[in-house]
Rosetta silent file (secondary structure, phi, psi, omega in degrees, C-alpha in Angstrom):
SEQUENCE: MRIRVNERDIPVTFVSSDHKMIPQLIHALKATNGVEGQIDSFDLTALERIEVIGTEAYLYSKENSGKRYLALY
SCORE:     score description
SCORE:     0.000 S_00000001
   1 L     0.000  152.711  177.581  101.703   96.484   91.123 S_00000001
   2 E  -129.829  146.320  171.952   99.819   96.665   94.430 S_00000001
   3 E  -122.246  156.178 -177.975  100.890   96.090   98.018 S_00000001
   4 E   -95.864  119.758  179.042   98.660   95.399  100.992 S_00000001
   5 E  -129.597  120.881  179.389   98.724   98.121  103.672 S_00000001
   6 L    51.291   48.484  177.496   96.286   98.040  106.599 S_00000001
   7 L    65.139   19.359  177.321   93.986   95.561  104.836 S_00000001
   8 E  -127.391  143.906  174.528   93.847   97.755  101.690 S_00000001
   9 E   -87.228  121.967 -178.214   95.483   97.250   98.304 S_00000001
  10 E  -112.799  126.794  177.494   97.554  100.324   97.427 S_00000001
  11 E   -69.074  137.505  178.770   98.865  100.833   93.862 S_00000001
  12 E  -126.305  128.895  174.612  102.632  101.227   93.606 S_00000001
  13 E  -112.574  146.517 -178.401  104.454  102.501   90.539 S_00000001
  14 E  -117.213  128.594  176.232  108.211  102.170   90.027 S_00000001
  15 E  -127.201  122.856 -176.473  110.342  104.711   88.148 S_00000001
  16 L    56.267   31.952 -179.414  114.088  104.018   87.888 S_00000001
  17 L  -156.601  179.065  176.463  113.504  101.259   90.431 S_00000001
  18 L  -149.874 -172.335 -174.674  111.875   97.835   90.649 S_00000001
  19 H   -63.556  -12.215  178.962  110.111   95.417   92.965 S_00000001
  20 H   -66.428  -15.264  179.242  113.350   94.774   94.891 S_00000001
  21 H   -86.051   -2.986 -176.972  112.616   97.958   96.866 S_00000001
  22 H   -59.534  -44.509  178.573  109.398   96.514   98.352 S_00000001
  23 H   -59.363  -41.392  177.431  110.995   95.285  101.627 S_00000001
  24 H   -65.558  -38.225  178.930  112.521   98.736  102.243 S_00000001
  25 H   -62.854  -46.713 -179.885  109.202  100.373  101.347 S_00000001
  26 H   -63.289  -41.585  177.837  107.265   98.229  103.823 S_00000001
  27 H   -61.677  -44.079  179.971  109.823   98.933  106.561 S_00000001
  28 H   -66.188  -38.007  178.418  109.620  102.687  105.910 S_00000001
  29 H   -64.427  -41.663  177.883  105.803  102.613  105.915 S_00000001
  30 H   -63.669  -37.253 -179.273  105.752  100.856  109.297 S_00000001
  31 H   -70.082  -28.232 -178.229  108.179  103.442  110.684 S_00000001
  32 H   -90.018  -10.508 -179.356  106.010  106.380  109.541 S_00000001
  33 L   -86.286   62.953 -174.157  102.756  104.973  110.894 S_00000001
  34 L   -89.922 -161.868 -178.568  103.428  106.515  114.297 S_00000001
  35 L   -72.948  139.601  179.735  101.404  108.082  117.046 S_00000001
  36 L   -58.254  136.558 -179.542   98.875  110.726  116.020 S_00000001
  37 L    92.435  -15.155  177.047  100.284  114.213  116.461 S_00000001
  38 L   -72.991  136.031 -174.353  103.853  113.030  116.064 S_00000001
  39 L   -58.936  -42.115 -175.220  105.626  115.157  113.443 S_00000001
  40 L   -87.668    4.882 -178.321  107.076  112.207  111.503 S_00000001
  41 L   -83.216  159.978  179.822  103.894  110.119  111.525 S_00000001
  42 L  -142.295  132.811 -178.670  101.717  109.561  108.466 S_00000001
  43 L   -79.134  101.183 -177.622   98.107  108.370  108.400 S_00000001
  44 H   -71.108  -15.789  178.521   98.267  105.225  106.268 S_00000001
  45 H   -70.335  -21.102  179.810   94.470  104.908  106.252 S_00000001
  46 H   -96.390    2.756 -177.021   94.325  107.922  103.913 S_00000001
  47 E   -66.256  128.734  178.698   96.995  106.560  101.552 S_00000001
  48 E  -101.195  -45.403 -178.270   95.894  106.523   97.884 S_00000001
  49 E  -159.609  163.936 -179.357   98.998  105.492   95.969 S_00000001
  50 E  -130.611  139.075  176.640  102.778  105.189   96.201 S_00000001
  51 E  -122.632  121.179  178.837  105.412  106.134   93.671 S_00000001
  52 E  -104.060  120.599 -179.809  108.917  104.677   94.081 S_00000001
  53 E  -122.976  107.427 -176.695  111.652  106.611   92.290 S_00000001
  54 L    62.545 -118.413  178.828  115.090  105.116   92.744 S_00000001
  55 L  -107.485   26.757  178.920  115.596  104.859   96.514 S_00000001
  56 E  -126.492  149.418  175.580  112.820  107.311   97.380 S_00000001
  57 E  -125.186  143.279  175.389  109.084  106.840   97.821 S_00000001
  58 E  -118.205  123.894 -178.530  106.345  109.435   97.513 S_00000001
  59 E  -100.634  126.992  179.279  103.110  108.782   99.370 S_00000001
  60 E  -107.003  127.390 -173.059   99.961  110.369   98.009 S_00000001
  61 E  -115.328  151.258  175.115   97.153  110.863  100.505 S_00000001
  62 L   -70.142  -36.072 -173.058   93.432  111.574  100.242 S_00000001
  63 L   -87.049  -33.468 -177.436   93.541  114.003  103.159 S_00000001
  64 L  -101.814  130.344  174.524   96.766  115.909  102.543 S_00000001
  65 L   -73.332  143.249 -178.349   97.273  117.878   99.373 S_00000001
  66 L    92.438 -151.028 -175.651  100.596  117.073   97.782 S_00000001
  67 E  -143.461  164.208  178.767  102.809  114.171   98.712 S_00000001
  68 E  -115.664  133.088 -178.630  105.004  112.843  101.506 S_00000001
  69 E   -92.179  138.078  172.810  108.637  111.856  100.872 S_00000001
  70 E  -131.512  132.696  172.689  110.238  108.710  102.310 S_00000001
  71 E   -85.269  136.413 -177.099  113.862  107.648  101.998 S_00000001
  72 L  -111.466   45.007  177.793  114.218  103.911  101.349 S_00000001
  73 L  -133.783    0.000    0.000  117.781  103.244  102.499 S_00000001
């Protein structure tokens, strides 16, 4: 499945979860797309893919090695 983020289609995989988590995922993504330099912000333009596991999401970025955790509740 893919969702549209900042005019880009981002692949999303679900493990122990399903498409019902999409509204929470979109809300969490909007909340993390903060002001540059803010500790809790995340650059969504560098986002490569998203993995949703239960009520958690992991964001994989082109620029940052590793992943970023988001709670979806």
